[in-house]
C-alpha positions in Angstrom: 16.8 12.5 21.0 18.5 10.2 18.4 18.2 11.5 14.8 16.3 9.3 12.4 19.4 8.9 10.1 21.5 7.7 13.1 18.8 5.2 14.1 18.5 3.8 10.6 22.3 3.5 10.2 22.7 1.9 13.6 20.1 -0.7 12.9 21.3 -1.3 9.4 24.8 -2.0 10.8 23.3 -4.4 13.4 21.4 -6.4 10.8 24.4 -6.5 8.5 26.4 -8.2 11.2 23.6 -10.6 11.8 23.5 -11.5 8.1 27.2 -12.1 8.1 27.0 -14.3 11.2 24.2 -16.3 9.7 26.0 -16.7 6.4 29.0 -18.2 8.3 26.8 -20.5 10.3 25.0 -21.7 7.1 28.3 -22.3 5.4 29.6 -24.3 8.4 26.3 -26.3 8.4 26.7 -27.1 4.7 30.2 -28.5 5.4 28.9 -30.5 8.3 26.1 -31.9 6.2 28.5 -32.9 3.4 30.9 -34.4 6.0 28.0 -36.3 7.6 26.9 -37.7 4.3 30.4 -38.8 3.2 31.3 -40.2 6.6 28.0 -42.1 7.0 28.1 -43.5 3.5 31.7 -44.5 4.0 31.1 -46.3 7.2 28.0 -48.0 5.8 29.9 -49.3 2.9 32.8 -50.5 5.2 30.4 -52.4 7.4 28.7 -53.9 4.4 32.0 -55.1 2.9 33.0 -56.6 6.2 29.6 -58.5 6.3 28.4 -56.6 9.4 25.0 -56.0 7.9 23.2 -54.9 11.1 25.8 -52.2 11.7 25.6 -51.1 8.1 21.8 -50.8 8.2 22.1 -48.9 11.5 24.7 -46.6 10.0 22.6 -45.9 7.0 19.6 -45.1 9.3 21.6 -42.8 11.5 23.1 -41.1 8.4 19.8 -40.5 6.8 18.3 -39.2 10.1 21.2 -36.9 10.8 21.3 -35.6 7.3 17.5 -34.9 7.4 17.9 -33.0 10.7 20.7 -31.0 9.2 18.7 -30.2 6.0 15.7 -29.0 8.1 18.1 -26.9 10.2 19.7 -25.5 7.1 16.4 -24.5 5.6 15.3 -22.8 8.9 18.5 -20.8 8.9 18.1 -19.8 5.2 14.6 -18.6 6.0 15.9 -16.6 8.9 18.6 -15.2 6.7 16.1 -14.1 4.1 14.0 -12.4 6.8 17.1 -10.6 8.3 18.1 -9.5 4.8 14.6 -8.0 4.2 14.9 -6.0 7.5 18.4 -4.8 6.4 17.0 -3.7 3.1 14.2 -1.9 4.8 16.7 0.3 6.7 18.8 0.8 3.6 15.6 1.9 1.8 14.9 4.3 4.7 18.4 5.8 4.4 17.9 6.4 0.7 14.6 8.1 1.4 16.2 10.4 3.9 19.0 11.2 1.4 16.4 12.2 -1.3 17.0 9.1 -3.4 13.4 7.9 -3.1 12.7 8.5 -6.8 14.6 5.2 -7.5 12.0 3.2 -5.5 10.2 0.7 -7.7 6.6 1.1 -6.5 5.4 4.3 -8.1 1.7 3.6 -7.7 1.3 4.0 -11.5 -1.6 1.7 -11.4 -3.5 4.3 -9.4 -3.0 7.2 -11.8 -6.3 8.6 -12.9 -6.4 11.7 -15.2 -10.2 12.0 -14.5 -9.7 12.3 -10.7 -10.4 15.8 -9.3 -6.8 16.4 -8.1 -4.5 13.3 -7.9 -2.6 13.9 -11.1 -2.1 17.6 -10.6 -0.9 17.1 -7.0 1.6 14.3 -7.9 -0.1 11.7 -5.7 0.8 8.7 -7.9 3.5 8.0 -10.5 7.2 8.9 -10.8 8.2 11.4 -8.2 4.9 11.1 -6.4 3.8 11.2 -2.8 2.9 7.5 -3.0 6.4 6.6 -4.2 7.9 8.7 -1.4 6.1 7.1 1.6 4.5 3.8 0.6 5.7 0.7 2.5 2.6 -1.3 2.0 3.2 -4.6 0.3 -0.2 -6.4 0.3 -2.7 -5.7 -2.4 -5.2 -4.2 0.0 -2.6 -2.3 1.9 -1.6 -0.4 -1.3 -5.2 0.2 -2.2 -6.0 1.5 1.3 -3.2 4.1 1.1 -4.4 5.1 -2.3 -7.9 5.5 -1.0 -6.8 7.6 2.0 -4.8 9.9 -0.4 -7.5 10.3 -3.0 -10.7 9.9 -1.0 -10.1 11.7 2.3 -12.6 11.2 5.1 -15.1 14.0 5.9 -15.4 13.1 9.6 -13.1 15.2 11.8 -13.2 12.5 14.5 -11.7 9.9 12.1 -8.8 12.3 11.1 -8.0 13.0 14.7 -8.0 9.3 15.6 -5.6 8.6 12.7 -3.3 11.4 13.9 -3.0 9.7 17.3 -2.4 6.3 15.7 0.3 7.7 13.4 2.0 9.4 16.4 2.0 6.1 18.3 3.0 3.8 15.5 5.8 6.1 14.4 7.6 5.5 17.7 7.7 1.7 17.1 10.4 1.7 14.4 11.7 -1.9 14.9 8.1 -3.2 15.1 7.2 -1.4 11.8 10.2 -2.7 10.0 9.5 -6.3 11.1 5.8 -5.9 9.9 7.2 -4.7 6.6 9.5 -7.7 6.4 6.6 -10.0 7.2 4.7 -8.7 4.3 7.7 -8.9 2.0 8.4 -12.6 2.6 6.2 -13.6 -0.3 5.4 -11.8 -3.5 2.0 -13.6 -3.8 0.7 -11.3 -1.0 0.4 -8.7 -3.7 -2.4 -10.6 -5.5 -5.9 -9.5 -4.9 -7.7 -11.2 -2.0 -11.1 -10.4 -3.5 -11.8 -14.0 -4.7 -11.0 -15.7 -1.4 -12.9 -13.0 0.6 -15.9 -13.6 -1.6 -15.5 -17.4 -1.3 -15.4 -17.1 2.5 -18.7 -15.2 2.5 -20.6 -17.9 0.5 -21.6 -20.8 2.8 -22.5 -24.3 1.6 -24.2 -26.0 4.5 -24.7 -29.3 2.6 -21.1 -30.4 3.6 -21.9 -29.9 7.3 -25.0 -32.2 7.3 -24.6 -35.0 9.8 -25.5 -37.6 7.1 -22.8 -36.3 4.8 -20.2 -36.3 7.5 -20.9 -39.8 8.5 -20.8 -41.1 4.9 -17.5 -39.1 4.3 -15.9 -40.6 7.4 -17.3 -44.2 7.2 -17.0 -45.0 3.5 -13.2 -44.7 3.3 -12.7 -46.7 6.5 -14.9 -49.5 5.1 -13.3 -49.5 1.7 -9.7 -49.5 3.1 -10.7 -52.2 5.6 -12.0 -54.5 2.8 -8.9 -53.8 0.7 -6.6 -54.8 3.6 -8.6 -57.9 4.3 -8.5 -58.8 0.6 -4.7 -58.4 0.5 -4.1 -60.2 3.7 -6.6 -63.1 3.5 -8.4 -65.1 0.8 -11.8 -64.9 2.5 -12.8 -61.5 1.0 -13.7 -61.2 -2.7 -12.0 -58.4 -4.6 -15.5 -57.1 -5.5 -16.0 -55.6 -2.0 -13.0 -53.1 -2.2 -13.7 -52.6 -5.9 -17.3 -51.6 -5.2 -16.1 -49.2 -2.5 -13.6 -47.6 -4.9 -16.2 -47.2 -7.6 -18.7 -45.7 -5.2 -16.2 -43.2 -3.9 -15.0 -42.3 -7.4 -18.6 -41.5 -8.4 -19.0 -39.4 -5.3 -15.9 -37.4 -6.2 -17.1 -36.9 -9.8 -20.5 -35.5 -8.6 -19.1 -32.1 -7.4 -18.2 -30.1 -10.5 -17.4 -26.9 -8.7 -15.4 -28.6 -5.9 -12.1 -28.5 -7.8 -12.4 -24.8 -8.5 -13.0 -24.0 -4.8 -10.1 -26.1 -3.6 -7.7 -24.7 -6.2 -8.9 -21.1 -5.3 -8.0 -21.7 -1.6 -4.7 -23.4 -2.4 -3.6 -20.6 -4.7 -3.9 -18.2 -1.8 -1.9 -20.3 0.7 1.2 -18.1 0.7 -0.9 -15.0 1.1 -2.7 -16.5 4.0 0.6 -17.3 5.7 1.6 -13.7 5.3 -1.6 -12.4 6.7 -1.3 -14.8 9.6 2.2 -13.6 10.5 1.2 -9.9 10.2 -1.9 -10.4 12.3 0.0 -12.3 15.0 2.5 -9.5 15.2 -0.3 -6.9 15.5 -2.2 -9.0 18.1 0.8 -9.3 20.4 1.5 -5.6 20.5 -0.3 -3.3 22.9 -1.5 0.1 21.7 -3.0 3.1 23.4 -4.5 5.1 20.5 -8.2 4.5 20.0 -7.9 3.8 16.3 -5.4 1.0 16.7 -7.3 -0.5 19.7 -10.4 -0.5 17.6 -8.6 -2.4 14.8 -7.3 -4.9 17.3 -10.8 -5.4 18.8 -12.1 -6.7 15.5 -9.5 -9.4 15.3 -11.6 -12.1 16.9 -14.1 -14.6 15.5 -17.6 -15.2 17.0 -16.1 -17.6 19.6 -13.4 -15.2 20.6 -10.5 -16.9 18.9 -7.8 -14.7 17.4 -7.7 -13.9 13.8 -4.1 -15.1 13.4 -5.1 -18.5 14.8 -8.1 -18.8 12.5 -6.1 -17.8 9.4 -3.4 -20.3 10.5 -6.0 -23.0 10.4 -7.1 -21.9 6.9 -3.5 -21.9 5.7 -3.0 -25.4 7.0 -6.1 -26.5 5.2 -4.7 -24.9 2.0 -1.5 -27.0 2.5 -3.6 -30.2 2.7 -5.1 -29.4 -0.7 -1.6 -29.5 -2.4 -0.7 -31.8 -5.3 -4.4 -32.6 -6.2 -3.3 -33.3 -9.8 -0.6 -35.7 -8.8 -1.1 -39.3 -10.1 -0.4 -40.8 -6.6 -2.7 -38.2 -5.0 -5.5 -39.4 -7.3 -5.3 -42.8 -5.6 -5.2 -41.3 -2.1 -8.1 -39.0 -3.0 -10.3 -41.9 -4.1 -9.5 -44.1 -1.2 -9.9 -41.4 1.5 -12.4 -39.0 -0.2 -9.7 -36.4 0.5 -11.5 -33.7 -1.4 -14.7 -34.2 0.5 -12.8 -34.2 3.8 -11.2 -30.9 2.8 -14.5 -29.4 1.8 -16.1 -30.3 5.1 -13.2 -28.7 7.0 -13.3 -25.6 4.8 -17.1 -25.2 5.1 -16.7 -25.7 8.9 -14.1 -22.9 8.9 -16.2 -20.6 6.8 -19.3 -21.2 9.0 -17.3 -20.0 12.0 -14.9 -17.3 10.6 -15.6 -16.8 6.9 -17.5 -13.5 7.2 -14.7 -12.0 9.2 -11.9 -12.7 6.7 -12.4 -9.5 4.7 -12.4 -7.5 7.9 -9.1 -9.1 9.1 -7.4 -8.4 5.7 -8.7 -4.8 5.8 -7.2 -4.4 9.3 -3.8 -5.4 7.9 -4.3 -3.0 5.1 -5.1 -0.1 7.4 -2.1 -1.0 9.5 0.1 -0.8 6.5 -1.3 2.5 5.4 -0.8 3.9 8.9 2.8 2.6 8.9 3.5 4.3 5.6 2.1 7.7 6.9 4.0 7.3 10.2 7.3 7.5 8.2 6.6 11.2 7.7 6.3 11.9 11.4 9.3 9.7 12.3 11.7 11.2 9.7 10.4 14.8 10.1 9.5 15.3 13.7 9.6 19.1 13.3 6.6 19.0 10.9 3.3 19.8 12.5 0.1 17.9 12.8 -2.7 20.1 11.4 -5.6 21.4 13.3 -8.9 20.3 11.6 -11.6 22.8 12.4 -15.3 22.1 12.3 -16.3 25.6 11.4 -16.0 26.9 7.8 -12.6 28.7 8.3 -10.6 27.8 5.2 -6.8 27.3 5.4 -4.2 29.1 7.5 -0.6 27.9 7.3 2.7 29.3 8.7 6.0 28.4 7.0 4.4 26.0 4.5 6.7 24.0 2.3 6.3 21.3 -0.4 7.0 17.8 1.2 8.4 16.3 -2.0 11.0 19.1 -2.6 14.3 18.6 -0.8 15.0 22.3 -0.3 11.5 23.8 -0.4 11.1 27.5 0.4 8.4 28.0 3.0 5.7 30.7 2.8 2.8 31.8 5.0 -0.6 31.2 3.3 -4.0 32.4 4.5 -7.2 31.5 2.6 -10.1 32.4 4.7 -13.9 32.6 4.1 -14.0 36.4 4.0 -11.1 36.5 1.6 -11.3 33.2 -0.1 -9.4 33.5 -3.4 -5.7 34.2 -3.9 -4.7 35.5 -7.3 -1.0 34.6 -7.8 1.0 36.5 -10.4 4.7 36.4 -11.3 7.1 35.7 -14.0 8.0 32.3 -15.5 9.5 29.7 -13.2 9.0 32.0 -10.2 7.1 29.4 -8.1 3.4 30.0 -8.8 2.4 26.5 -9.8 4.6 25.0 -7.0 2.8 27.1 -4.4 -0.5 25.8 -5.6 0.7 22.2 -5.4 2.3 22.9 -2.0 -1.1 23.9 -0.5 -2.9 21.1 -2.2 -0.6 18.2 -1.3 -0.4 19.4 2.3 -4.1 19.5 2.5 -4.3 15.9 1.2 -1.8 14.9 4.0 -3.8 16.7 6.6 -6.9 14.7 5.8 -5.0 11.4 6.0 -4.0 12.2 9.6 -0.4 12.7 8.7 1.8 15.7 9.7 2.3 18.5 7.1 5.3 20.4 6.0 4.5 23.5 8.1 5.2 25.2 11.4 1.5 25.3 11.9 -1.5 24.4 9.7 -5.2 24.7 10.3 -8.0 23.9 7.9 -11.7 23.1 7.7 -13.2 20.2 5.7 -12.9 21.0 2.0 -13.4 19.1 -1.2 -10.3 19.5 -3.4 -10.6 20.2 -7.1 -7.7 21.2 -9.5 -7.2 22.3 -13.0 -3.5 22.5 -13.6 -2.0 19.8 -15.9 -4.4 19.5 -18.9 -3.4 17.9 -22.1 -4.8 16.6 -25.4 -6.6 13.2 -25.4 -6.1 12.0 -29.0 -7.9 8.7 -28.3 -11.1 10.6 -27.5 -10.4 13.4 -29.9 -10.3 16.0 -27.1 -8.1 19.1 -27.3 -6.3 20.5 -24.3 -8.6 23.5 -24.3 -11.7 21.4 -24.3 -10.2 19.1 -21.6 -9.6 22.2 -19.5 -13.3 23.3 -20.0 -14.4 19.9 -18.8 -12.3 20.2 -15.6 -13.6 23.7 -14.9 -17.2 22.4 -15.6 -16.5 19.8 -12.9 -15.5 22.4 -10.4 -18.4 24.7 -11.2 -20.9 21.8 -10.9 -19.4 20.9 -7.5 -20.0 24.5 -6.2 -23.7 24.0 -6.9 -23.8 21.2 -4.3 -23.7 21.4 -0.5 -19.9 20.6 -0.7 -17.4 23.2 0.6 -15.0 23.6 -2.4 -11.3 24.3 -2.5 -9.9 24.8 -6.0 -6.5 25.3 -7.6 -6.4 26.8 -11.1 -3.1 27.2 -13.0 -3.1 29.5 -16.0 -6.7 28.9 -17.0 -8.0 29.2 -20.6 -4.4 29.3 -21.9 -5.6 27.5 -25.0 -7.3 30.6 -26.4 -6.5 34.2 -27.4 -5.5 36.7 -24.8 -8.7 38.7 -24.9 -11.0 35.7 -24.5 -8.6 34.3 -21.8 -8.8 37.4 -19.8 -12.6 37.7 -20.1 -13.2 34.0 -19.4 -10.9 34.0 -16.4 -12.5 37.1 -14.9 -16.1 35.7 -15.3 -15.0 32.3 -13.7 -13.2 33.8 -10.7 -16.1 36.2 -10.0 -18.6 33.2 -10.2 -16.4 31.1 -7.9 -16.1 33.9 -5.4 -19.9 34.6 -5.5 -20.8 31.1 -4.6 -18.4 31.1 -1.7 -15.7 28.7 -3.1 -12.2 29.3 -1.9 -9.0 28.6 -3.7 -5.9 29.9 -5.6 -5.5 31.0 -9.2 -2.1 31.5 -10.8 -1.9 33.7 -13.9 0.3 35.8 -16.1 -2.6 38.1 -16.8 -1.8 41.1 -14.6 -5.1 42.8 -15.6 -6.9 40.3 -13.4 -5.4 42.2 -10.4 -8.4 44.6 -10.8 -10.6 41.9 -9.2 -9.2 42.7 -5.7 -10.6 46.2 -5.7 -13.8 45.1 -7.5 -14.5 42.3 -5.0 -13.7 44.4 -1.9 -10.7 42.1 -1.2 -12.6 38.8 -1.3 -10.1 38.2 -4.0 -6.5 39.1 -3.0 -3.4 39.7 -5.1 -0.1 38.0 -4.3 3.0 37.6 -6.4 6.5 36.1 -6.8 9.4 38.1 -8.2 12.8 37.4 -9.7 16.1 39.3 -9.6 19.4 39.3 -11.5 22.9 38.7 -10.3 25.8 38.9 -12.8 23.4 38.9 -15.7 21.9 35.6 -14.3 18.2 35.3 -13.4 17.5 34.3 -9.8 14.4 33.5 -7.8 13.8 33.6 -4.0 10.3 31.9 -4.2 8.9 34.1 -1.5 5.3 35.1 -1.7 4.6 38.8 -1.5 1.4 40.8 -1.4 0.3 42.7 -4.5 0.6 42.3 -8.3 3.8 41.3 -10.0 5.9 44.1 -11.4 8.5 42.1 -13.2 8.7 40.0 -16.4 11.3 37.6 -17.6 9.9 36.0 -20.8 12.2 37.9 -23.2 15.2 37.2 -21.0 14.5 33.5 -21.1 13.9 33.6 -24.9 17.4 35.1 -25.3 18.8 32.4 -23.0 17.4 29.9 -25.5 19.6 31.4 -28.2 16.9 33.3 -30.1 18.0 36.8 -31.4 15.6 39.5 -30.3 15.3 42.9 -31.8 16.4 45.6 -29.2 13.0 47.1 -29.4 11.5 44.1 -27.6 14.4 43.3 -25.3 
């Protein structure tokens, strides 16, 4: 089996050669175009000076025709070069991700950060160094949103998760196809704009433009007006009042529709996005898939008459092109003479009547495809990571050799959080790995619910609602202290346990904003309450006295710890999870490392 890095490098080299060849071809074509212009112009002048007018005109015609063909060919090659460059950059991007340089990627998903979300901030789902920054390849507005929704709003249905797993496995094998799909989406930046307006426009249907009477008038009036105008110009038998009356009537008709301009401009402003959607849908439609999820997505890519989504969006994109230059002075004359706006509205309403209600579904299919493609990167680049088993029964989480997917050299641990022993109390010294372990379990659980593989040898879990209280800070704008903010997060968790949801919580150093006595008492009461209502989760703490809860709870709460050791007077950590309460401390050692003198009594 060829390693992912080798595949990426091989394909990157191939596209580098193609770019180089295209550049040489384009340069040669530019020289030929210049030579054609100079030679044609020179010969035309020569024939003109020698009074061979017919040959001169013929040469000018041939030169213009040849030059136009060369310009079209040049533009075609430039577009192909841009497309090849995008694919090349995709492979370069992939190599950087494998090398651990993904934190330089520009799309952080910062617009999706939400401090009020039950877990996204604490688990680094969005922002710098986030899961989104690591895997996202979605370029369309809805594609990014869909990936965000899958990460922050996981599905409850096991069947959906399993279908996504199969789709991710299948799509991960189609590397070249995925990279071309990504290049299709990257050909225009306008694809990143929200399609909400045009989707809403497509749903609203104005049947007045499709009435037989309106169609007849819209077709007949311009023909009559133009006919009178031509007769007036060519003969003296027709008074100028006939074409003038036709122009006035048609101008009044155009002035009657106040909202027409907004509609036409709204469609025109989305023309580049529509072309992108068309290209992506066409690529999706031409590919055969076996997984049920992908086949279901493809099945919806038809209108009511069975025509493909790509063909219908191609028609809409062509109509958008016909709306161009509406504010141009020359177009104003054409618009009046032909009732161009009315013709466009008739064509658009006809399109909407047939396919309008499906547009949102088609765009969402592209979005889901992009989200699946992003998640498939994990399986392609880490084939040794396992797909989780999602259990229907209330079994908790059991993981073997579980690591953090965002850490380049993550230490793996076995973790078991089951219903009969549902809370793990993690103690240990500073920097020993307590918080990282909590995030490791949480972020892998998020991946499991998206259908993606997780960083584990094996991983099984039941359906759980995730809640965290880890990174809590002051909110000066709302005059909220960090302690009060922490209380609000804990209140959210406690409230969730009173519903029929199955709760999984992660608590990191709870009640750290108060004195040690209250912190200990408050933490003890909270952990007991969470255990009593059947919630499962993990709590990290420096409070070793909380270890008593294991005995008091008859091991429904279990103690685990991390430890440190010293080599050559340097502190070291192995980040291995062990049973029991921590027996080591390092705070004073770290304080001394900071240059603070400590009395020997305390060292």
